[in-house]
C-alpha positions in Angstrom: 4.2 7.8 10.3 3.7 8.4 6.8 6.8 8.0 4.0 5.9 10.0 0.6 7.3 7.9 -2.7 9.0 10.0 -4.7 9.3 9.6 -8.6 10.1 13.3 -10.1 11.4 14.1 -13.3 14.8 15.4 -12.1 16.9 16.8 -9.2 15.5 20.3 -8.5 12.0 18.9 -8.7 12.9 16.0 -6.2 15.1 18.8 -3.7 11.9 21.0 -3.9 9.6 18.2 -3.1 11.9 17.3 -0.3 11.5 21.0 1.4 8.4 20.2 2.4 8.9 16.6 3.4 9.3 14.9 7.0 10.3 11.1 5.4 11.0 9.9 1.6 11.5 7.4 -0.1 13.1 8.0 -3.3 12.5 5.8 -6.3 15.7 5.6 -8.1 14.3 3.2 -10.6 11.5 5.5 -11.4 14.2 8.2 -12.2 17.0 9.2 -14.3 19.9 10.7 -11.9 23.2 10.2 -12.3 25.8 9.1 -9.2 26.6 13.0 -8.2 22.8 13.8 -8.6 21.6 10.7 -5.9 24.3 12.0 -3.9 23.2 15.7 -3.7 19.5 14.4 -2.8 20.6 11.7 -0.5 22.8 13.9 1.3 20.3 16.9 1.6 17.7 15.2 4.1 17.9 13.2 7.1 15.1 10.5 6.7 15.4 8.8 3.1 15.0 5.4 1.8 16.9 4.3 -1.1 14.6 2.3 -3.8 15.7 1.0 -7.0 13.7 -2.1 -8.3 15.1 -4.2 -10.8 14.5 -3.6 -14.0 15.3 -0.4 -15.6 19.3 -0.8 -14.8 21.7 -3.2 -15.0 22.3 -4.6 -11.5 25.7 -3.7 -11.1 24.3 0.2 -12.2 21.5 -0.7 -9.5 24.0 -2.1 -6.6 26.3 1.2 -7.2 23.5 3.6 -7.2 21.8 2.3 -3.8 25.7 1.9 -2.4 26.3 6.0 -3.4 22.8 6.8 -1.6 24.0 5.1 1.7 27.3 6.9 1.7 25.5 10.1 1.0 23.5 9.7 4.0 20.0 7.3 3.4 18.5 6.2 6.3 17.3 3.1 5.0 17.4 1.3 2.1 15.3 -1.1 0.3 16.2 -4.3 -1.6 13.8 -6.7 -2.9 13.7 -10.7 -0.8 15.0 -12.6 -4.0 18.2 -10.4 -4.4 21.4 -13.0 -5.1 23.0 -13.3 -1.8 26.5 -11.5 -3.0 24.2 -9.0 -4.0 22.5 -8.4 -0.9 25.7 -8.9 1.2 27.6 -6.6 0.1 25.1 -3.5 0.3 23.8 -4.9 4.2 27.6 -4.9 5.1 28.0 -0.7 3.7 24.2 0.1 5.4 25.6 -1.3 8.8 28.7 0.6 8.4 27.2 3.8 7.5 24.1 3.3 10.4 21.1 2.8 7.4 18.5 0.5 8.2 17.7 -2.3 5.7 14.1 -3.1 4.6 13.9 -6.2 2.6 10.9 -6.5 0.4 8.1 -9.3 -0.8 5.7 -8.0 -4.0 3.2 -10.5 -5.4 1.2 -8.1 -8.3 -1.1 -10.1 -8.8 -2.8 -12.0 -5.8 -2.2 -12.0 -2.2 -1.2 -15.7 -0.6 -1.8 -17.6 1.9 -0.8 -16.8 5.5 1.1 -19.6 6.3 3.1 -18.1 2.8 3.8 -14.5 4.1 4.2 -15.3 7.7 7.3 -17.5 6.5 8.3 -14.7 3.8 8.2 -12.6 6.4 10.1 -14.7 8.6 12.7 -14.9 5.6 13.5 -11.5 5.8 14.5 -11.1 9.0 16.1 -14.0 8.8 18.5 -12.4 5.7 19.1 -9.6 7.3 16.2 -7.0 7.5 15.5 -4.6 10.1 12.2 -4.3 8.6 10.3 -6.5 6.8 7.7 -5.7 4.3 4.8 -7.5 2.4 3.2 -6.0 -0.9 0.6 -8.0 -2.2 -2.0 -7.5 -4.5 -6.6 -8.0 -2.8 -8.6 -9.9 -4.1 -11.3 -9.3 -1.6 -11.5 -7.8 1.4 -10.7 -10.6 3.7 -7.1 -10.7 2.5 -7.2 -7.0 4.3 -7.1 -9.0 7.2 -4.7 -11.5 6.2 -1.7 -9.0 5.2 -2.6 -6.7 8.4 -2.0 -9.8 10.7 1.3 -9.6 9.7 2.0 -6.6 12.0 1.6 -9.1 15.1 5.2 -9.8 14.3 7.7 -8.9 17.4 9.8 -6.8 14.7 8.8 -4.4 12.6 6.5 -5.3 9.3 4.9 -3.2 6.7 1.8 -4.6 5.1 0.4 -3.5 2.0 -2.6 -4.3 0.3 -2.3 -3.4 -3.4 -4.7 -2.2 -5.7 -8.3 -0.5 -4.3 -10.0 -2.9 -2.5 -6.0 -2.6 -0.7 -6.4 1.0 0.2 -7.6 0.4 3.5 -4.3 -1.2 4.4 -2.4 2.5 4.2 -4.9 3.6 6.8 -5.2 0.5 9.2 -2.0 -0.8 9.4 -0.5 2.3 11.0 -2.5 2.2 13.7 -2.1 -1.6 14.0 2.0 -1.3 14.4 3.5 -0.6 10.8 6.6 2.2 11.9 5.3 3.5 8.6 3.4 3.2 5.3 3.8 5.2 2.0 2.0 7.8 -0.1 2.2 9.7 -3.3 2.8 13.6 -3.1 -0.1 14.7 -4.7 -3.1 12.4 -6.7 -1.1 11.6 -10.2 2.0 10.8 -8.8 0.9 7.5 -7.4 4.3 4.5 -7.5 1.8 1.7 -6.5 -1.9 0.7 -7.5 -4.2 1.7 -4.4 -1.6 4.3 -3.0 -3.2 7.5 -1.6 -2.5 10.9 -1.8 0.2 12.3 1.3 -2.7 14.8 1.8 -5.7 12.8 1.7 -3.9 10.3 4.1 -3.2 12.8 6.4 -6.9 14.2 6.2 -8.4 10.6 7.1 -5.8 11.0 10.3 -7.3 14.2 11.4 -10.6 12.6 11.5 -9.4 9.3 12.9 -7.3 11.2 15.7 -10.0 13.7 16.2 -7.6 16.8 15.8 
């Protein structure tokens, strides 16, 4: 399943894009939406991931955005594995009350750690309350792709993402190896991560592989 990662400039553009998408991630940290606009977006579509990475907004604002998205109907909320306990627990509790699944994410933008470290991080995601673990690492050589994909042997849902040009293959192969979904940009030029393929290209590749 393809999840389109959106970073549209305003509410109208976001809502327009969602009319043509079955499943999307809303990158609140890459947008400038008010709480009212967040409610409008997340109440408009049945299958959205609320994501607000650290950096742009103060922690209190970031938490309020995520909780607002959950209350509006987000299907998933994505939090960093390194999130502070009190922040994490409050959002997880709110998600549980609203039938919202929790994704806990680990990102390494410089390298792909050794396999034993990746396995430990994956297990830590689940021990901290994740319904789905997401491991995204920068790939420096082709062998690191197989290291990431091996995480999909876990009996629980894992999303494995190789960032960078060499990691692109994971965005295709993971969907044939047990990942519940992976990410694509809306169109070329609107990528939210290095190495991300656009939705049209990814769908074309899948049609070829599936002989459709």
